[in-house]
C-alpha atoms as a printed R data frame, in Angstrom:
    type eleno elety resid chain resno      x       y       z
1   ATOM     1    CA   MET     A     1 35.101 -28.776 -23.963
2   ATOM     2    CA   ALA     A     2 36.082 -29.836 -20.772
3   ATOM     3    CA   LYS     A     3 35.982 -25.929 -18.538
4   ATOM     4    CA   ASP     A     4 38.508 -25.842 -17.073
5   ATOM     5    CA   HIS     A     5 40.287 -25.128 -21.154
6   ATOM     6    CA   ILE     A     6 38.195 -21.815 -21.523
7   ATOM     7    CA   SER     A     7 40.169 -19.475 -20.452
8   ATOM     8    CA   LEU     A     8 39.201 -15.311 -20.965
9   ATOM     9    CA   ALA     A     9 40.832 -15.466 -24.620
10  ATOM    10    CA   TRP     A    10 37.974 -17.550 -25.174
11  ATOM    11    CA   LYS     A    11 35.631 -15.416 -23.457
12  ATOM    12    CA   ASN     A    12 37.452 -12.343 -25.164
13  ATOM    13    CA   VAL     A    13 36.649 -13.933 -28.966
14  ATOM    14    CA   ALA     A    14 33.229 -11.665 -29.643
15  ATOM    15    CA   ALA     A    15 34.978  -8.612 -29.780
16  ATOM    16    CA   TYR     A    16 37.456 -10.425 -32.521
17  ATOM    17    CA   TRP     A    17 34.990 -12.265 -34.421
18  ATOM    18    CA   LYS     A    18 32.703  -8.601 -34.916
19  ATOM    19    CA   LYS     A    19 36.104  -7.639 -36.850
20  ATOM    20    CA   ASN     A    20 36.911 -10.314 -38.904
21  ATOM    21    CA   THR     A    21 35.749 -11.998 -42.193
22  ATOM    22    CA   TRP     A    22 34.939 -14.760 -44.674
23  ATOM    23    CA   PRO     A    23 36.174 -17.881 -44.569
24  ATOM    24    CA   ALA     A    24 36.764 -17.612 -40.510
25  ATOM    25    CA   ARG     A    25 33.391 -17.534 -40.104
26  ATOM    26    CA   PRO     A    26 30.434 -18.896 -42.429
27  ATOM    27    CA   GLY     A    27 30.045 -16.790 -45.883
28  ATOM    28    CA   ALA     A    28 26.909 -16.805 -47.853
29  ATOM    29    CA   GLY     A    29 28.503 -19.958 -49.768
30  ATOM    30    CA   ASP     A    30 28.595 -22.017 -46.978
31  ATOM    31    CA   LEU     A    31 25.155 -20.900 -45.756
32  ATOM    32    CA   VAL     A    32 23.466 -22.183 -49.060
33  ATOM    33    CA   PHE     A    33 24.681 -25.685 -47.987
34  ATOM    34    CA   TYR     A    34 22.447 -25.524 -44.543
35  ATOM    35    CA   ARG     A    35 19.627 -23.833 -46.123
36  ATOM    36    CA   GLN     A    36 19.384 -27.310 -47.920
37  ATOM    37    CA   ALA     A    37 19.352 -29.059 -44.633
38  ATOM    38    CA   PHE     A    38 16.674 -26.538 -43.327
39  ATOM    39    CA   GLU     A    39 14.905 -26.758 -46.469
40  ATOM    40    CA   GLU     A    40 14.521 -30.959 -47.265
41  ATOM    41    CA   LYS     A    41 13.850 -31.460 -43.519
42  ATOM    42    CA   LEU     A    42 10.988 -28.748 -43.655
43  ATOM    43    CA   LYS     A    43  9.193 -30.655 -46.169
44  ATOM    44    CA   VAL     A    44  8.499 -33.211 -44.481
45  ATOM    45    CA   LYS     A    45  7.687 -31.718 -41.205
46  ATOM    46    CA   GLU     A    46  6.062 -28.987 -40.049
47  ATOM    47    CA   LYS     A    47  8.148 -28.005 -37.040
48  ATOM    48    CA   ILE     A    48 11.511 -28.799 -36.845
49  ATOM    49    CA   ASN     A    49 13.680 -29.847 -33.627
50  ATOM    50    CA   VAL     A    50 17.188 -27.613 -33.938
51  ATOM    51    CA   LEU     A    51 20.622 -27.363 -32.329
52  ATOM    52    CA   VAL     A    52 23.382 -25.193 -32.555
53  ATOM    53    CA   LEU     A    53 26.263 -26.391 -31.168
54  ATOM    54    CA   GLY     A    54 28.553 -22.649 -30.223
55  ATOM    55    CA   SER     A    55 27.344 -19.233 -30.143
56  ATOM    56    CA   THR     A    56 27.781 -18.811 -34.418
57  ATOM    57    CA   PRO     A    57 25.446 -15.574 -35.053
58  ATOM    58    CA   GLU     A    58 25.178 -16.424 -38.779
59  ATOM    59    CA   LEU     A    59 23.849 -20.733 -38.003
60  ATOM    60    CA   ARG     A    60 21.377 -18.897 -35.153
61  ATOM    61    CA   ASP     A    61 20.015 -16.166 -37.737
62  ATOM    62    CA   LEU     A    62 19.488 -18.914 -40.364
63  ATOM    63    CA   ALA     A    63 17.646 -20.917 -38.032
64  ATOM    64    CA   GLY     A    64 15.539 -16.889 -37.492
65  ATOM    65    CA   GLU     A    65 14.354 -17.187 -41.193
66  ATOM    66    CA   TYR     A    66 12.295 -20.445 -40.268
67  ATOM    67    CA   ALA     A    67 10.771 -19.006 -37.032
68  ATOM    68    CA   GLY     A    68  7.621 -20.559 -36.593
69  ATOM    69    CA   ARG     A    69  9.078 -23.752 -37.763
70  ATOM    70    CA   VAL     A    70 11.770 -24.468 -35.731
71  ATOM    71    CA   TYR     A    71 12.829 -25.836 -31.896
72  ATOM    72    CA   LEU     A    72 15.723 -23.950 -31.503
73  ATOM    73    CA   VAL     A    73 18.047 -24.785 -28.943
74  ATOM    74    CA   CYS     A    74 21.705 -23.321 -28.478
75  ATOM    75    CA   ALA     A    75 24.371 -24.654 -26.572
76  ATOM    76    CA   ASP     A    76 27.863 -23.175 -25.792
77  ATOM    77    CA   ILE     A    77 30.057 -24.145 -22.818
78  ATOM    78    CA   ASN     A    78 30.982 -20.371 -22.630
79  ATOM    79    CA   LEU     A    79 28.074 -17.734 -21.328
80  ATOM    80    CA   GLU     A    80 30.270 -15.026 -22.552
81  ATOM    81    CA   MET     A    81 30.346 -15.849 -25.457
82  ATOM    82    CA   TYR     A    82 26.481 -16.541 -25.848
83  ATOM    83    CA   LEU     A    83 25.514 -13.348 -24.685
84  ATOM    84    CA   ALA     A    84 28.458 -11.080 -26.608
85  ATOM    85    CA   MET     A    85 27.301 -13.152 -30.020
86  ATOM    86    CA   ASN     A    86 23.617 -11.265 -29.491
87  ATOM    87    CA   SER     A    87 24.824  -8.429 -30.430
88  ATOM    88    CA   LEU     A    88 25.837  -9.905 -33.505
89  ATOM    89    CA   LEU     A    89 22.740 -11.156 -34.081
90  ATOM    90    CA   SER     A    90 20.751  -9.574 -37.766
91  ATOM    91    CA   ARG     A    91 17.217 -10.946 -35.681
92  ATOM    92    CA   LYS     A    92 15.798 -11.376 -32.849
93  ATOM    93    CA   ILE     A    93 16.070 -15.279 -32.499
94  ATOM    94    CA   PRO     A    94 12.091 -15.896 -30.601
95  ATOM    95    CA   GLY     A    95 11.574 -19.014 -28.252
96  ATOM    96    CA   GLU     A    96 15.672 -19.799 -28.923
97  ATOM    97    CA   VAL     A    97 16.444 -22.200 -25.715
98  ATOM    98    CA   PHE     A    98 20.046 -21.285 -24.473
99  ATOM    99    CA   ILE     A    99 21.759 -24.163 -23.073
100 ATOM   100    CA   LEU     A   100 25.156 -24.067 -20.484
101 ATOM   101    CA   SER     A   101 27.341 -27.370 -21.467
102 ATOM   102    CA   ASP     A   102 30.087 -29.259 -22.782
103 ATOM   103    CA   TRP     A   103 28.916 -30.734 -25.603
104 ATOM   104    CA   ALA     A   104 30.064 -34.195 -25.520
105 ATOM   105    CA   THR     A   105 27.725 -34.428 -22.206
106 ATOM   106    CA   LEU     A   106 24.826 -32.057 -23.222
107 ATOM   107    CA   PRO     A   107 21.892 -32.914 -21.440
108 ATOM   108    CA   LEU     A   108 19.529 -33.095 -23.857
109 ATOM   109    CA   ALA     A   109 17.089 -36.434 -24.640
110 ATOM   110    CA   ASP     A   110 18.207 -38.461 -26.776
111 ATOM   111    CA   ASN     A   111 16.875 -39.107 -30.539
112 ATOM   112    CA   PHE     A   112 15.557 -35.973 -30.624
113 ATOM   113    CA   PHE     A   113 16.788 -33.499 -33.552
114 ATOM   114    CA   ASP     A   114 15.560 -33.472 -37.144
115 ATOM   115    CA   LEU     A   115 19.120 -31.301 -37.140
116 ATOM   116    CA   ILE     A   116 22.040 -29.867 -35.406
117 ATOM   117    CA   MET     A   117 24.326 -27.290 -36.823
118 ATOM   118    CA   GLY     A   118 28.092 -26.457 -36.243
119 ATOM   119    CA   ASP     A   119 30.656 -24.485 -37.593
120 ATOM   120    CA   GLY     A   120 34.234 -25.101 -36.664
121 ATOM   121    CA   VAL     A   121 33.097 -26.828 -33.415
122 ATOM   122    CA   PHE     A   122 35.680 -29.858 -34.274
123 ATOM   123    CA   SER     A   123 38.916 -27.779 -33.581
124 ATOM   124    CA   ASN     A   124 36.992 -26.541 -29.907
125 ATOM   125    CA   SER     A   125 36.278 -29.970 -29.364
126 ATOM   126    CA   PRO     A   126 39.022 -31.698 -26.887
127 ATOM   127    CA   ASP     A   127 37.563 -35.571 -27.348
128 ATOM   128    CA   LEU     A   128 36.408 -35.370 -30.651
129 ATOM   129    CA   ASP     A   129 35.047 -39.331 -30.615
130 ATOM   130    CA   LYS     A   130 32.883 -38.296 -26.968
131 ATOM   131    CA   PHE     A   131 32.067 -35.310 -28.967
132 ATOM   132    CA   LEU     A   132 30.519 -37.690 -32.452
133 ATOM   133    CA   ARG     A   133 28.822 -40.097 -29.971
134 ATOM   134    CA   ARG     A   134 27.053 -38.010 -28.411
135 ATOM   135    CA   VAL     A   135 26.106 -36.088 -31.318
136 ATOM   136    CA   SER     A   136 24.382 -38.749 -33.102
137 ATOM   137    CA   GLU     A   137 22.735 -40.119 -29.882
138 ATOM   138    CA   LEU     A   138 20.920 -36.435 -29.999
139 ATOM   139    CA   LEU     A   139 19.591 -37.070 -33.494
140 ATOM   140    CA   ASN     A   140 16.407 -38.795 -34.076
141 ATOM   141    CA   LYS     A   141 16.466 -41.859 -36.533
142 ATOM   142    CA   ASP     A   142 16.633 -39.656 -39.980
143 ATOM   143    CA   GLY     A   143 18.769 -36.330 -38.089
144 ATOM   144    CA   ILE     A   144 21.014 -34.863 -40.168
145 ATOM   145    CA   PHE     A   145 24.439 -33.465 -38.926
146 ATOM   146    CA   VAL     A   146 25.795 -30.143 -40.894
147 ATOM   147    CA   THR     A   147 29.411 -28.872 -39.739
148 ATOM   148    CA   ARG     A   148 31.587 -26.845 -41.134
149 ATOM   149    CA   PHE     A   149 35.292 -27.373 -39.916
150 ATOM   150    CA   SER     A   150 38.883 -26.572 -40.745
151 ATOM   151    CA   VAL     A   151 41.791 -29.431 -42.568
152 ATOM   152    CA   ALA     A   152 45.439 -28.714 -42.465
153 ATOM   153    CA   PRO     A   153 46.853 -28.176 -45.092
154 ATOM   154    CA   GLU     A   154 49.982 -30.677 -45.937
155 ATOM   155    CA   LYS     A   155 52.734 -27.735 -46.171
156 ATOM   156    CA   ILE     A   156 52.010 -26.383 -43.156
157 ATOM   157    CA   ILE     A   157 51.659 -29.068 -40.978
158 ATOM   158    CA   LYS     A   158 55.725 -30.419 -41.014
159 ATOM   159    CA   LEU     A   159 57.040 -26.287 -41.626
160 ATOM   160    CA   PRO     A   160 59.630 -26.338 -38.264
161 ATOM   161    CA   ALA     A   161 59.050 -22.958 -36.490
162 ATOM   162    CA   ASP     A   162 61.261 -20.710 -38.708
163 ATOM   163    CA   GLU     A   163 59.698 -21.796 -42.112
164 ATOM   164    CA   LEU     A   164 56.308 -21.133 -40.677
165 ATOM   165    CA   LEU     A   165 56.864 -17.544 -39.006
166 ATOM   166    CA   ASP     A   166 58.691 -16.797 -42.459
167 ATOM   167    CA   LEU     A   167 55.141 -16.825 -44.134
168 ATOM   168    CA   PHE     A   168 54.388 -14.227 -42.166
169 ATOM   169    CA   ILE     A   169 57.205 -11.755 -43.186
170 ATOM   170    CA   GLU     A   170 55.554 -10.772 -46.261
171 ATOM   171    CA   TYR     A   171 52.158 -11.721 -46.138
172 ATOM   172    CA   ASN     A   172 50.222  -8.123 -45.636
173 ATOM   173    CA   ASP     A   173 46.516  -8.779 -44.946
174 ATOM   174    CA   GLU     A   174 45.105  -7.409 -41.947
175 ATOM   175    CA   LYS     A   175 43.315 -10.047 -40.485
176 ATOM   176    CA   ALA     A   176 47.080 -11.749 -40.392
177 ATOM   177    CA   GLU     A   177 46.785 -12.382 -36.449
178 ATOM   178    CA   GLY     A   178 44.314 -14.665 -37.114
179 ATOM   179    CA   VAL     A   179 45.732 -16.400 -40.027
180 ATOM   180    CA   LEU     A   180 48.931 -16.870 -38.079
181 ATOM   181    CA   PHE     A   181 46.854 -18.515 -34.728
182 ATOM   182    CA   MET     A   182 45.508 -20.810 -37.539
183 ATOM   183    CA   THR     A   183 48.784 -22.011 -38.676
184 ATOM   184    CA   LEU     A   184 49.541 -22.594 -35.820
185 ATOM   185    CA   HIS     A   185 46.392 -24.643 -34.690
186 ATOM   186    CA   PHE     A   186 47.483 -26.353 -38.245
187 ATOM   187    CA   ASN     A   187 50.884 -27.469 -38.041
188 ATOM   188    CA   ALA     A   188 51.905 -30.721 -36.111
189 ATOM   189    CA   GLU     A   189 53.702 -29.469 -33.454
190 ATOM   190    CA   SER     A   190 52.390 -26.399 -33.034
191 ATOM   191    CA   ARG     A   191 48.387 -27.665 -32.537
192 ATOM   192    CA   SER     A   192 48.063 -27.001 -28.949
193 ATOM   193    CA   MET     A   193 48.155 -23.686 -27.093
194 ATOM   194    CA   ALA     A   194 51.164 -25.623 -24.829
195 ATOM   195    CA   ALA     A   195 52.743 -27.208 -27.951
196 ATOM   196    CA   ALA     A   196 52.835 -23.024 -29.536
197 ATOM   197    CA   ARG     A   197 54.536 -21.860 -26.931
198 ATOM   198    CA   LYS     A   198 56.795 -24.353 -26.592
199 ATOM   199    CA   TYR     A   199 57.603 -23.958 -30.822
200 ATOM   200    CA   LEU     A   200 57.650 -19.802 -30.264
201 ATOM   201    CA   GLU     A   201 59.511 -20.135 -26.482
202 ATOM   202    CA   LYS     A   202 63.397 -19.196 -28.507
203 ATOM   203    CA   TYR     A   203 61.225 -15.683 -29.465
204 ATOM   204    CA   PHE     A   204 60.112 -15.358 -25.793
205 ATOM   205    CA   ASP     A   205 61.942 -12.367 -23.706
206 ATOM   206    CA   PRO     A   206 60.958 -13.070 -20.077
207 ATOM   207    CA   GLN     A   207 62.471 -10.143 -18.992
208 ATOM   208    CA   GLN     A   208 60.118  -8.177 -21.696
209 ATOM   209    CA   ASP     A   209 56.970 -10.367 -20.883
210 ATOM   210    CA   LYS     A   210 56.535 -10.588 -24.943
211 ATOM   211    CA   TYR     A   211 57.889 -12.008 -28.161
212 ATOM   212    CA   VAL     A   212 60.203 -10.482 -30.040
213 ATOM   213    CA   HIS     A   213 61.632 -11.562 -33.677
214 ATOM   214    CA   PRO     A   214 63.951  -9.892 -36.151
215 ATOM   215    CA   ALA     A   215 61.471  -9.323 -38.437
216 ATOM   216    CA   LYS     A   216 58.931  -6.682 -36.482
217 ATOM   217    CA   LYS     A   217 55.997  -7.805 -38.021
218 ATOM   218    CA   VAL     A   218 56.373 -11.549 -36.933
219 ATOM   219    CA   ALA     A   219 57.315  -9.789 -33.410
220 ATOM   220    CA   ARG     A   220 53.953  -7.779 -33.827
221 ATOM   221    CA   LEU     A   221 51.139 -10.340 -34.516
222 ATOM   222    CA   LEU     A   222 52.797 -12.677 -31.995
223 ATOM   223    CA   ASN     A   223 52.039  -9.665 -29.127
224 ATOM   224    CA   GLY     A   224 48.669  -9.105 -31.033
225 ATOM   225    CA   PRO     A   225 45.686  -8.278 -28.655
226 ATOM   226    CA   PHE     A   226 43.930 -11.584 -30.026
227 ATOM   227    CA   LEU     A   227 47.028 -13.535 -30.508
228 ATOM   228    CA   GLY     A   228 48.797 -12.419 -27.529
229 ATOM   229    CA   LYS     A   229 45.584 -13.558 -25.683
230 ATOM   230    CA   MET     A   230 45.446 -16.729 -27.362
231 ATOM   231    CA   LEU     A   231 49.700 -17.845 -26.321
232 ATOM   232    CA   LYS     A   232 48.649 -17.971 -23.297
233 ATOM   233    CA   ASP     A   233 45.641 -20.272 -23.011
234 ATOM   234    CA   ASP     A   234 45.511 -23.984 -22.417
235 ATOM   235    CA   LYS     A   235 43.892 -25.307 -25.462
236 ATOM   236    CA   GLU     A   236 45.606 -28.825 -25.841
237 ATOM   237    CA   TRP     A   237 43.458 -29.745 -29.160
238 ATOM   238    CA   GLY     A   238 43.996 -27.734 -32.750
239 ATOM   239    CA   ILE     A   239 43.764 -28.582 -36.090
240 ATOM   240    CA   MET     A   240 43.803 -32.646 -38.397
241 ATOM   241    CA   ALA     A   241 44.281 -33.071 -41.560
242 ATOM   242    CA   GLU     A   242 40.594 -34.215 -43.027
243 ATOM   243    CA   LYS     A   243 41.774 -38.335 -43.089
244 ATOM   244    CA   GLY     A   244 41.729 -38.520 -39.497
245 ATOM   245    CA   TYR     A   245 38.125 -36.742 -39.331
246 ATOM   246    CA   ARG     A   246 37.223 -38.352 -41.908
247 ATOM   247    CA   GLU     A   247 38.161 -41.580 -40.108
248 ATOM   248    CA   LEU     A   248 36.123 -40.578 -36.776
249 ATOM   249    CA   MET     A   249 32.937 -39.103 -37.949
250 ATOM   250    CA   GLU     A   250 32.403 -42.302 -40.229
251 ATOM   251    CA   LYS     A   251 32.843 -44.011 -36.802
252 ATOM   252    CA   TYR     A   252 29.332 -42.696 -35.708
253 ATOM   253    CA   PHE     A   253 28.250 -41.210 -39.209
254 ATOM   254    CA   GLN     A   254 27.654 -42.258 -43.160
255 ATOM   255    CA   ILE     A   255 28.346 -38.942 -44.878
256 ATOM   256    CA   ILE     A   256 26.073 -37.648 -47.506
257 ATOM   257    CA   SER     A   257 27.828 -35.097 -48.832
258 ATOM   258    CA   ARG     A   258 30.893 -32.995 -49.238
259 ATOM   259    CA   GLN     A   259 31.053 -29.583 -50.319
260 ATOM   260    CA   GLN     A   260 33.172 -26.952 -50.043
261 ATOM   261    CA   ASN     A   261 32.520 -23.025 -50.245
262 ATOM   262    CA   PRO     A   262 33.002 -22.128 -54.165
263 ATOM   263    CA   ASP     A   263 34.698 -18.977 -53.356
264 ATOM   264    CA   LEU     A   264 37.492 -20.372 -51.555
265 ATOM   265    CA   LYS     A   265 39.866 -20.106 -54.113
266 ATOM   266    CA   SER     A   266 39.747 -15.635 -53.786
267 ATOM   267    CA   ALA     A   267 39.713 -16.238 -49.639
268 ATOM   268    CA   PRO     A   268 42.455 -14.069 -48.661
269 ATOM   269    CA   TYR     A   269 45.223 -16.239 -47.280
270 ATOM   270    CA   PHE     A   270 45.386 -19.001 -50.234
271 ATOM   271    CA   SER     A   271 47.784 -18.161 -51.590
272 ATOM   272    CA   LEU     A   272 49.478 -18.252 -48.265
273 ATOM   273    CA   TYR     A   273 48.976 -22.493 -47.848
274 ATOM   274    CA   GLU     A   274 49.300 -23.113 -51.256
275 ATOM   275    CA   GLU     A   275 45.977 -25.163 -50.879
276 ATOM   276    CA   PHE     A   276 43.239 -24.887 -48.558
277 ATOM   277    CA   VAL     A   277 40.237 -26.569 -47.839
278 ATOM   278    CA   ILE     A   278 37.107 -25.611 -45.646
279 ATOM   279    CA   PRO     A   279 34.577 -28.656 -46.690
280 ATOM   280    CA   VAL     A   280 31.306 -28.444 -45.260
281 ATOM   281    CA   PHE     A   281 30.047 -31.512 -44.741
282 ATOM   282    CA   SER     A   282 26.136 -33.425 -43.887
283 ATOM   283    CA   LEU     A   283 26.143 -36.737 -42.042
284 ATOM   284    CA   LYS     A   284 23.398 -38.612 -41.182
285 ATOM   285    CA   LYS     A   285 23.989 -40.930 -38.173
286 ATOM   286    CA   LYS     A   286 24.529 -44.565 -38.176
């Protein structure tokens, strides 16, 4: 994550996170897979070195369950995010070390970590190839990288703007604003925030400095407190189809497993996409 891409919108996302729900956040069914990695590593070593990419409180809480047997490092480019997310932890994490850094250039020792964990990190990495190479360098020879990420549904990738927004006219969910944000990231034409602004520019009224749409509900979402800020961001990357991620992962890692929360079909926006995938991959460095 290059520092010039970090905006106030991302610094304020912690407030939104608190209101958010699974599957935008890791749920119990996802954490099972991360826990498996901890258990496997602690069977063969008394103490393990663990790196959490980002400030995700669920992953840090999980590491905290193994206090005394884990040396934990948390890395994020956004100090405000890290400090805000601390308030969402269910426990104080003893000995946690925080590193303020771009993930792709982490100033840490190579071959050091037994386990690296991330959630949603792929969609927050502008140069995914460089990021994955650095993660592989940080892992020791038996190290594992466990990461969960959203995959763009084929239905959404090629939808034109009008049809994409039409999905939300009758969509009733309290998290609709966040779902629309994610949907924009899925679409091939609006994958970056700059592209999304261009994609939606015909709905923007510069005199009112806001988006207008025949459907008041859609207009309200576009001008919402979270999405309205994110659409002003300069983020230049988004979410791909799974094939693209696999090709990049396999350059540096052997895929050990691909698992998915069995409760995903009950997710509030599963019906909106007709297909929805948030796999959890376990990867071993090549």
